[in-house]
C-alpha positions as CSV (number, residue, x, y, z in Angstrom):
1,M,-12.3,15.8,-31.2
2,P,-14.3,15.7,-28.0
3,I,-14.1,18.7,-25.7
4,V,-12.8,17.7,-22.2
5,T,-14.9,19.5,-19.6
6,T,-13.5,17.7,-16.6
7,S,-9.8,16.9,-16.4
8,V,-8.4,13.7,-14.9
9,K,-6.8,15.8,-12.2
10,Q,-10.3,17.1,-11.3
11,L,-11.6,13.5,-11.2
12,V,-8.8,12.5,-8.9
13,D,-9.2,15.5,-6.6
14,T,-13.0,14.8,-6.4
15,A,-12.3,11.1,-5.5
16,K,-9.6,12.1,-3.0
17,A,-12.1,14.4,-1.2
18,R,-14.3,11.4,-0.3
19,I,-12.0,8.5,0.2
20,E,-9.6,7.6,3.0
21,E,-6.0,8.4,2.0
22,I,-3.2,6.6,4.0
23,P,0.4,7.8,3.7
24,A,2.9,5.3,2.7
25,T,4.6,5.4,6.1
26,D,1.4,4.4,7.8
27,A,0.6,1.7,5.2
28,L,3.9,0.0,6.2
29,A,2.4,-1.0,9.6
30,L,-1.1,-1.7,8.2
31,A,0.3,-4.2,5.7
32,E,1.3,-6.4,8.6
33,R,-2.2,-6.7,9.9
34,D,-4.4,-9.7,9.3
35,D,-7.5,-7.6,8.7
36,V,-5.9,-5.7,5.8
37,V,-5.3,-6.6,2.2
38,I,-3.0,-4.5,0.1
39,V,-4.3,-4.5,-3.5
40,D,-2.0,-3.6,-6.4
41,I,-4.0,-2.2,-9.3
42,R,-1.0,-1.5,-11.5
43,D,-0.5,-3.1,-14.9
44,V,1.2,-6.5,-14.8
45,R,4.1,-5.0,-16.7
46,E,4.7,-2.5,-13.9
47,R,4.8,-5.2,-11.3
48,Q,7.3,-7.2,-13.5
49,K,9.6,-4.2,-14.0
50,L,9.4,-2.5,-10.6
51,G,8.4,-5.3,-8.2
52,F,5.5,-5.5,-5.8
53,I,4.5,-5.2,-2.1
54,P,4.9,-8.8,-0.6
55,Q,1.7,-10.6,0.0
56,S,-0.3,-7.9,-2.0
57,V,-3.1,-9.1,-4.3
58,H,-2.8,-8.1,-7.9
59,A,-6.1,-6.9,-9.4
60,P,-5.5,-4.8,-12.6
61,R,-7.4,-1.5,-12.7
62,G,-9.4,-2.7,-15.7
63,M,-10.8,-5.8,-13.9
64,L,-11.1,-4.5,-10.4
65,E,-14.8,-3.8,-10.2
66,F,-15.5,-7.2,-11.9
67,W,-13.2,-9.0,-9.5
68,V,-14.8,-7.5,-6.3
69,D,-18.5,-8.0,-7.3
70,P,-19.8,-11.4,-6.0
71,D,-22.4,-11.5,-8.8
72,S,-19.7,-11.1,-11.6
73,P,-18.5,-14.2,-13.4
74,Y,-15.0,-12.8,-12.7
75,H,-15.4,-12.5,-8.9
76,K,-12.2,-13.5,-6.9
77,P,-12.9,-14.9,-3.4
78,V,-10.3,-12.7,-1.7
79,F,-12.6,-9.7,-2.1
80,A,-15.5,-11.6,-0.2
81,E,-13.4,-11.5,3.0
82,D,-14.3,-9.1,5.8
83,K,-11.2,-7.1,5.5
84,K,-10.1,-3.5,4.7
85,F,-8.7,-3.2,1.3
86,I,-5.9,-0.7,0.7
87,L,-5.3,0.0,-2.9
88,H,-2.2,1.3,-4.7
89,C,-1.0,2.2,-8.1
90,A,2.3,3.9,-9.1
91,S,1.7,7.3,-7.7
92,G,-1.9,7.5,-6.3
93,W,-4.1,8.7,-9.1
94,R,-5.5,5.5,-10.4
95,S,-5.9,4.1,-7.0
96,A,-7.8,7.2,-5.8
97,L,-10.3,6.6,-8.7
98,A,-10.5,3.0,-8.0
99,A,-11.0,3.5,-4.3
100,A,-13.9,5.8,-5.0
101,S,-15.4,3.2,-7.2
102,L,-15.1,0.5,-4.6
103,L,-16.5,2.8,-1.9
104,D,-19.5,3.3,-4.1
105,M,-19.8,-0.6,-4.2
106,G,-19.9,-0.7,-0.4
107,F,-16.4,-1.7,0.4
108,E,-14.2,-0.6,3.4
109,V,-11.4,0.9,1.2
110,A,-8.5,3.3,1.3
111,H,-5.5,4.0,-0.9
112,I,-1.8,4.7,-0.4
113,T,-1.6,8.4,-1.0
114,E,1.8,8.3,-2.8
115,G,1.3,4.9,-4.4
116,F,4.0,2.3,-4.8
117,S,6.7,5.0,-5.3
118,G,5.9,6.3,-1.9
119,W,6.0,2.8,-0.5
120,V,9.5,2.4,-1.8
121,E,10.6,5.8,-0.5
122,A,9.3,4.9,2.9
123,G,11.5,1.8,3.0
124,G,8.8,-0.7,2.3
125,A,9.7,-4.2,1.3
126,V,9.6,-5.0,-2.4
127,E,9.5,-8.4,-4.0
128,M,10.5,-8.9,-7.6
129,A,8.5,-11.2,-9.9
130,E,10.0,-14.3,-11.3
131,P,11.3,-13.7,-14.8
132,R,8.9,-14.9,-17.5
């Protein structure tokens, strides 16, 4: 078994030290702006079960870097827009790592500190997915 020399918490803490963190209460107002895109990096099953932020873009964590890179065959046009991208996951760990990755790629990016759970606690609107 490999020896873990850096814990996931250490990775997240390192990412959080260099990215912009936005409290969920502030994200509520930012989500209304035309120059902001809320990006949900949770798994599709999380969105199905718990709902999602209205008008958010879904970009699963495993595909995010491929979708944002204009040279990738998987590129999505929404990521070519001159906007600020605010990422979220369930509780803020995956989105911190993802935001650090997008920062390295040159994006104006932040993440919702408390994730989707913080958004819900702050009274943010939630839309439920259509049953499959």
